MOPAC internal coordinates of N, CA, C and O (Angstrom, degrees):
PM7 1SCF
backbone

  N    0.0000 0     0.00 0     0.00 0    0    0    0
  C    1.4557 1     0.00 0     0.00 0    1    0    0
  C    1.5336 1   110.90 1     0.00 0    2    1    0
  O    1.2310 1   120.91 1   138.92 1    3    2    1
  N    1.3288 1   115.87 1   -41.08 1    3    2    1
  C    1.4493 1   119.83 1  -179.91 1    5    3    2
  C    1.5289 1   111.01 1   -66.51 1    6    5    3
  O    1.2310 1   120.31 1   144.72 1    7    6    5
  N    1.3157 1   117.02 1   -35.28 1    7    6    5
  C    1.4738 1   120.50 1   178.48 1    9    7    6
  C    1.5187 1   112.12 1   -62.52 1   10    9    7
  O    1.2310 1   120.20 1   142.83 1   11   10    9
  N    1.3134 1   117.23 1   -37.17 1   11   10    9
  C    1.4663 1   121.05 1   179.94 1   13   11   10
  C    1.5329 1   109.46 1   -67.93 1   14   13   11
  O    1.2310 1   120.03 1   139.11 1   15   14   13
  N    1.3141 1   117.55 1   -40.89 1   15   14   13
  C    1.4571 1   121.14 1   179.27 1   17   15   14
  C    1.5293 1   110.83 1   -65.91 1   18   17   15
  O    1.2310 1   120.05 1   139.77 1   19   18   17
  N    1.3181 1   117.51 1   -40.23 1   19   18   17
  C    1.4573 1   120.84 1   178.68 1   21   19   18
  C    1.5212 1   111.91 1   -66.54 1   22   21   19
  O    1.2310 1   120.47 1   140.40 1   23   22   21
  N    1.3342 1   116.70 1   -39.60 1   23   22   21
  C    1.4637 1   120.39 1   176.97 1   25   23   22
  C    1.5267 1   111.88 1   -65.39 1   26   25   23
  O    1.2310 1   121.13 1   140.36 1   27   26   25
  N    1.3264 1   115.45 1   -39.64 1   27   26   25
  C    1.4665 1   118.99 1   179.20 1   29   27   26
  C    1.5239 1   110.92 1   -67.38 1   30   29   27
  O    1.2310 1   120.09 1   141.50 1   31   30   29
  N    1.3207 1   117.43 1   -38.50 1   31   30   29
  C    1.4611 1   120.74 1   178.85 1   33   31   30
  C    1.5223 1   111.48 1   -70.45 1   34   33   31
  O    1.2310 1   119.91 1   147.38 1   35   34   33
  N    1.3106 1   117.78 1   -32.62 1   35   34   33
  C    1.4583 1   121.52 1  -179.66 1   37   35   34
  C    1.5227 1   112.02 1   -69.64 1   38   37   35
  O    1.2310 1   120.18 1   149.71 1   39   38   37
  N    1.3221 1   117.26 1   -30.29 1   39   38   37
  C    1.4578 1   121.14 1  -177.97 1   41   39   38
  C    1.5195 1   113.78 1  -100.81 1   42   41   39
  O    1.2310 1   120.34 1  -170.26 1   43   42   41
  N    1.3299 1   116.96 1     9.74 1   43   42   41
  C    1.4561 1   120.53 1  -179.08 1   45   43   42
  C    1.5395 1   109.02 1   -76.66 1   46   45   43
  O    1.2310 1   120.98 1   -46.94 1   47   46   45
  N    1.3259 1   115.73 1   133.06 1   47   46   45
  C    1.4603 1   120.75 1   178.20 1   49   47   46
  C    1.5177 1   110.40 1   -83.09 1   50   49   47
  O    1.2310 1   120.87 1   -37.31 1   51   50   49
  N    1.3280 1   115.94 1   142.69 1   51   50   49
  C    1.4491 1   120.88 1   176.57 1   53   51   50
  C    1.5240 1   110.00 1   -80.20 1   54   53   51
  O    1.2310 1   120.90 1   -25.95 1   55   54   53
  N    1.3179 1   115.89 1   154.05 1   55   54   53
  C    1.4616 1   120.50 1   178.27 1   57   55   54
  C    1.5277 1   108.71 1   -69.60 1   58   57   55
  O    1.2310 1   119.81 1   -42.10 1   59   58   57
  N    1.3200 1   117.96 1   137.90 1   59   58   57
  C    1.4648 1   120.47 1  -179.92 1   61   59   58
  C    1.5439 1   110.99 1   -70.42 1   62   61   59
  O    1.2310 1   121.01 1   -33.81 1   63   62   61
  N    1.3037 1   115.67 1   146.19 1   63   62   61
  C    1.4673 1   121.41 1   177.22 1   65   63   62
  C    1.5258 1   110.15 1   -98.91 1   66   65   63
  O    1.2310 1   120.59 1   -23.10 1   67   66   65
  N    1.3116 1   116.47 1   156.90 1   67   66   65
  C    1.4692 1   121.67 1   177.63 1   69   67   66
  C    1.5224 1   110.05 1   -66.71 1   70   69   67
  O    1.2310 1   121.08 1   139.91 1   71   70   69
  N    1.3228 1   115.54 1   -40.09 1   71   70   69
  C    1.4670 1   121.57 1  -178.43 1   73   71   70
  C    1.5248 1   107.98 1  -143.42 1   74   73   71
  O    1.2310 1   120.47 1   -11.86 1   75   74   73
  N    1.3193 1   116.71 1   168.14 1   75   74   73
  C    1.4773 1   118.74 1   175.47 1   77   75   74
  C    1.5397 1   111.07 1   -61.63 1   78   77   75
  O    1.2310 1   120.16 1   -27.82 1   79   78   77
  N    1.3023 1   117.30 1   152.18 1   79   78   77
  C    1.4714 1   119.97 1  -177.43 1   81   79   78
  C    1.5272 1   113.57 1   -56.33 1   82   81   79
  O    1.2310 1   119.92 1   147.15 1   83   82   81
  N    1.3291 1   117.75 1   -32.85 1   83   82   81
  C    1.4670 1   120.22 1   179.53 1   85   83   82
  C    1.5353 1   110.54 1   -64.64 1   86   85   83
  O    1.2310 1   120.31 1   139.97 1   87   86   85
  N    1.3146 1   117.02 1   -40.03 1   87   86   85
  C    1.4664 1   120.96 1   179.43 1   89   87   86
  C    1.5178 1   110.95 1   -67.38 1   90   89   87
  O    1.2310 1   120.21 1   138.97 1   91   90   89
  N    1.3242 1   117.20 1   -41.03 1   91   90   89
  C    1.4684 1   121.02 1   177.55 1   93   91   90
  C    1.5215 1   110.42 1   -62.94 1   94   93   91
  O    1.2310 1   120.04 1   136.02 1   95   94   93
  N    1.3328 1   117.53 1   -43.98 1   95   94   93
  C    1.4671 1   121.25 1   178.75 1   97   95   94
  C    1.5208 1   110.93 1   -63.21 1   98   97   95
  O    1.2310 1   120.03 1   137.46 1   99   98   97
  N    1.3274 1   117.54 1   -42.54 1   99   98   97
  C    1.4758 1   120.81 1   179.69 1  101   99   98
  C    1.5229 1   110.31 1   -65.07 1  102  101   99
  O    1.2310 1   119.90 1   141.73 1  103  102  101
  N    1.3403 1   117.80 1   -38.27 1  103  102  101
  C    1.4668 1   120.13 1   179.43 1  105  103  102
  C    1.5238 1   110.87 1   -63.54 1  106  105  103
  O    1.2310 1   120.58 1   133.64 1  107  106  105
  N    1.3285 1   116.50 1   -46.36 1  107  106  105
  C    1.4697 1   119.65 1   179.05 1  109  107  106
  C    1.5230 1   111.05 1   -67.55 1  110  109  107
  O    1.2310 1   119.82 1   145.95 1  111  110  109
  N    1.3276 1   117.95 1   -34.05 1  111  110  109
  C    1.4610 1   120.40 1   175.85 1  113  111  110
  C    1.5025 1   112.61 1   -64.43 1  114  113  111
  O    1.2310 1   120.23 1   137.67 1  115  114  113
  N    1.3285 1   117.16 1   -42.33 1  115  114  113
  C    1.4705 1   120.26 1   176.79 1  117  115  114
  C    1.5222 1   111.66 1   -65.88 1  118  117  115
  O    1.2310 1   120.50 1   140.95 1  119  118  117
  N    1.3339 1   116.65 1   -39.05 1  119  118  117
  C    1.4629 1   119.96 1   177.18 1  121  119  118
  C    1.5292 1   111.12 1   -63.57 1  122  121  119
  O    1.2310 1   120.49 1   139.44 1  123  122  121
  N    1.3361 1   116.67 1   -40.56 1  123  122  121
  C    1.4587 1   121.25 1   177.13 1  125  123  122
  C    1.5285 1   111.04 1   -62.70 1  126  125  123
  O    1.2310 1   120.09 1   137.75 1  127  126  125
  N    1.3319 1   117.43 1   -42.25 1  127  126  125
  C    1.4654 1   120.43 1   176.90 1  129  127  126
  C    1.5160 1   111.45 1   -64.23 1  130  129  127
  O    1.2310 1   120.36 1   141.83 1  131  130  129
  N    1.3367 1   116.92 1   -38.17 1  131  130  129
  C    1.4563 1   120.34 1   176.84 1  133  131  130
  C    1.5262 1   111.64 1   -62.48 1  134  133  131
  O    1.2310 1   120.02 1   136.58 1  135  134  133
  N    1.3279 1   117.57 1   -43.42 1  135  134  133
  C    1.4642 1   120.24 1   177.64 1  137  135  134
  C    1.5372 1   110.54 1   -65.48 1  138  137  135
  O    1.2310 1   120.19 1   143.55 1  139  138  137
  N    1.3302 1   117.24 1   -36.45 1  139  138  137
  C    1.4457 1   119.75 1   176.26 1  141  139  138
  C    1.5218 1   111.87 1   -63.62 1  142  141  139
  O    1.2310 1   120.05 1   142.64 1  143  142  141
  N    1.3342 1   117.51 1   -37.36 1  143  142  141
  C    1.4653 1   120.96 1   176.70 1  145  143  142
  C    1.5248 1   110.76 1   -66.08 1  146  145  143
  O    1.2310 1   119.89 1   141.17 1  147  146  145
  N    1.3190 1   117.82 1   -38.83 1  147  146  145
  C    1.4575 1   120.88 1   178.92 1  149  147  146
  C    1.5192 1   109.91 1   -64.14 1  150  149  147
  O    1.2310 1   119.91 1   135.29 1  151  150  149
  N    1.3208 1   117.78 1   -44.71 1  151  150  149
  C    1.4636 1   120.41 1   178.03 1  153  151  150
  C    1.5323 1   110.81 1   -63.52 1  154  153  151
  O    1.2310 1   120.61 1   138.10 1  155  154  153
  N    1.3251 1   116.44 1   -41.90 1  155  154  153
  C    1.4735 1   120.99 1   179.34 1  157  155  154
  C    1.5126 1   111.37 1   -63.70 1  158  157  155
  O    1.2310 1   119.56 1   144.27 1  159  158  157
  N    1.3221 1   118.45 1   -35.73 1  159  158  157
  C    1.4605 1   120.66 1  -177.30 1  161  159  158
  C    1.5179 1   112.19 1   -71.14 1  162  161  159
  O    1.2310 1   119.24 1   158.94 1  163  162  161
  N    1.3219 1   119.05 1   -21.06 1  163  162  161
  C    1.4672 1   122.08 1   179.13 1  165  163  162
  C    1.5404 1   111.40 1   -99.42 1  166  165  163
  O    1.2310 1   119.22 1  -161.49 1  167  166  165
  N    1.3041 1   119.09 1    18.51 1  167  166  165
  C    1.4599 1   122.12 1  -172.17 1  169  167  166
  C    1.5376 1   113.28 1   -64.98 1  170  169  167
  O    1.2310 1   119.36 1   151.38 1  171  170  169
  N    1.3158 1   118.83 1   -28.62 1  171  170  169
  C    1.4678 1   118.37 1  -176.31 1  173  171  170
  C    1.5338 1   112.03 1  -121.34 1  174  173  171
  O    1.2310 1   119.20 1  -157.71 1  175  174  173
  N    1.3055 1   119.13 1    22.29 1  175  174  173
  C    1.4514 1   121.66 1   179.78 1  177  175  174
  C    1.5207 1   110.86 1   -64.77 1  178  177  175
  O    1.2310 1   119.78 1   137.97 1  179  178  177
  N    1.3256 1   118.02 1   -42.03 1  179  178  177
  C    1.4519 1   120.64 1  -179.49 1  181  179  178
  C    1.5287 1   111.90 1   -65.14 1  182  181  179
  O    1.2310 1   120.39 1   146.31 1  183  182  181
  N    1.3244 1   116.86 1   -33.69 1  183  182  181
  C    1.4610 1   118.75 1   179.89 1  185  183  182
  C    1.5242 1   112.90 1   -72.39 1  186  185  183
  O    1.2310 1   120.04 1   159.42 1  187  186  185
  N    1.3153 1   117.53 1   -20.58 1  187  186  185
  C    1.4559 1   121.23 1   179.94 1  189  187  186
  C    1.5191 1   112.63 1   -92.03 1  190  189  187
  O    1.2310 1   120.06 1   179.76 1  191  190  189
  N    1.3264 1   117.48 1    -0.24 1  191  190  189
  C    1.4425 1   121.79 1  -178.69 1  193  191  190
  C    1.5238 1   110.24 1   -65.89 1  194  193  191
  O    1.2310 1   119.48 1   -54.16 1  195  194  193
  N    1.3501 1   118.60 1   125.84 1  195  194  193
  C    1.4729 1   119.96 1  -179.28 1  197  195  194
  C    1.5172 1   111.99 1   -65.43 1  198  197  195
  O    1.2310 1   119.67 1   148.20 1  199  198  197
  N    1.3337 1   118.23 1   -31.80 1  199  198  197
  C    1.4621 1   120.92 1   179.86 1  201  199  198
  C    1.5285 1   110.01 1   -65.46 1  202  201  199
  O    1.2310 1   120.04 1   136.36 1  203  202  201
  N    1.3056 1   117.53 1   -43.64 1  203  202  201
  C    1.4534 1   121.27 1  -179.82 1  205  203  202
  C    1.5215 1   110.57 1   -68.18 1  206  205  203
  O    1.2310 1   120.25 1   139.22 1  207  206  205
  N    1.3095 1   117.12 1   -40.78 1  207  206  205
  C    1.4596 1   120.34 1   179.87 1  209  207  206
  C    1.5219 1   111.91 1   -64.62 1  210  209  207
  O    1.2310 1   120.21 1   141.40 1  211  210  209
  N    1.3363 1   117.21 1   -38.60 1  211  210  209
  C    1.4711 1   119.06 1  -178.74 1  213  211  210
  C    1.5221 1   111.54 1   -72.59 1  214  213  211
  O    1.2310 1   119.37 1   145.83 1  215  214  213
  N    1.3365 1   118.81 1   -34.17 1  215  214  213
  C    1.4595 1   120.06 1   179.31 1  217  215  214
  C    1.5223 1   112.18 1   -73.56 1  218  217  215
  O    1.2310 1   119.77 1   148.39 1  219  218  217
  N    1.3020 1   118.05 1   -31.61 1  219  218  217
  C    1.4536 1   120.36 1   179.75 1  221  219  218
  C    1.5194 1   112.40 1   -84.23 1  222  221  219
  O    1.2310 1   119.83 1   163.48 1  223  222  221
  N    1.3087 1   117.93 1   -16.52 1  223  222  221
  C    1.4555 1   119.69 1  -178.89 1  225  223  222
  C    1.5216 1   111.74 1   -71.46 1  226  225  223
  O    1.2310 1   119.60 1   153.23 1  227  226  225
  N    1.3312 1   118.37 1   -26.77 1  227  226  225
  C    1.4652 1   122.01 1  -178.05 1  229  227  226
  C    1.5180 1   112.96 1   -84.38 1  230  229  227
  O    1.2310 1   119.61 1   164.53 1  231  230  229
  N    1.3079 1   118.35 1   -15.47 1  231  230  229
  C    1.4501 1   121.29 1  -175.02 1  233  231  230
  C    1.5202 1   109.29 1  -115.59 1  234  233  231
  O    1.2310 1   121.40 1   -64.16 1  235  234  233
  N    1.3104 1   114.92 1   115.84 1  235  234  233
  C    1.4574 1   119.53 1   178.63 1  237  235  234
  C    1.5239 1   111.35 1   -97.03 1  238  237  235
  O    1.2310 1   119.55 1   171.19 1  239  238  237
  N    1.3155 1   118.45 1    -8.81 1  239  238  237
  C    1.4597 1   122.45 1  -178.36 1  241  239  238
  C    1.5049 1   112.34 1   -83.30 1  242  241  239
  O    1.2310 1   121.26 1     6.49 1  243  242  241
  N    1.3155 1   115.19 1  -173.51 1  243  242  241
  C    1.4699 1   120.63 1  -179.74 1  245  243  242
  C    1.5276 1   111.61 1   -68.04 1  246  245  243
  O    1.2310 1   120.74 1   -29.65 1  247  246  245
  N    1.3071 1   116.20 1   150.35 1  247  246  245
  C    1.4513 1   122.97 1  -179.66 1  249  247  246
  C    1.5125 1   107.76 1  -121.58 1  250  249  247
  O    1.2310 1   120.12 1   -44.90 1  251  250  249
  N    1.3522 1   117.38 1   135.10 1  251  250  249
  C    1.4569 1   120.80 1  -179.76 1  253  251  250
  C    1.5103 1   111.51 1   -77.02 1  254  253  251
  O    1.2310 1   120.30 1     2.51 1  255  254  253
  N    1.3662 1   117.03 1  -177.49 1  255  254  253
  C    1.4370 1   120.72 1  -174.46 1  257  255  254
  C    1.5139 1   114.08 1   -69.71 1  258  257  255
  O    1.2310 1   119.95 1   169.19 1  259  258  257
  N    1.3452 1   117.70 1   -10.81 1  259  258  257
  C    1.4630 1   121.19 1   178.69 1  261  259  258
  C    1.5266 1   112.47 1   -98.85 1  262  261  259
  O    1.2310 1   119.54 1  -178.47 1  263  262  261
  N    1.3257 1   118.49 1     1.53 1  263  262  261
  C    1.4548 1   122.51 1   177.82 1  265  263  262
  C    1.5138 1   113.56 1    89.48 1  266  265  263
  O    1.2310 1   120.12 1  -169.60 1  267  266  265
  N    1.3374 1   117.38 1    10.40 1  267  266  265
  C    1.4608 1   121.09 1   179.47 1  269  267  266
  C    1.5228 1   109.59 1  -100.55 1  270  269  267
  O    1.2310 1   120.03 1   -30.75 1  271  270  269
  N    1.3283 1   117.55 1   149.25 1  271  270  269
  C    1.4799 1   118.46 1   177.03 1  273  271  270
  C    1.5381 1   110.09 1   -67.28 1  274  273  271
  O    1.2310 1   121.19 1   -38.60 1  275  274  273
  N    1.3063 1   115.32 1   141.40 1  275  274  273
  C    1.4615 1   119.38 1   179.81 1  277  275  274
  C    1.5222 1   109.23 1   -76.80 1  278  277  275
  O    1.2310 1   120.57 1   -48.90 1  279  278  277
  N    1.3337 1   116.52 1   131.10 1  279  278  277
  C    1.4557 1   122.12 1  -179.90 1  281  279  278
  C    1.5321 1   109.16 1  -107.03 1  282  281  279
  O    1.2310 1   119.70 1   -78.70 1  283  282  281
  N    1.3090 1   118.18 1   101.30 1  283  282  281
  C    1.4616 1   121.67 1  -179.22 1  285  283  282
  C    1.4845 1   109.87 1  -109.60 1  286  285  283
  O    1.2310 1   120.10 1   180.00 1  287  286  285

């Protein structure tokens, strides 16, 4: 019984791919680099926010992890 299963597995055809594996890997690599560029391009958007700049301009003291001035 095991011999029949091994023979069937040995002659099983693999599913065809759209492109060679190298092309698929390069496509996903380029897409990953594109997403990295998008993330990099938004790196300072929060710092340019006028709402954030106006709230931090009034407080010269320490600020907690939530962006509020520490009240001691």
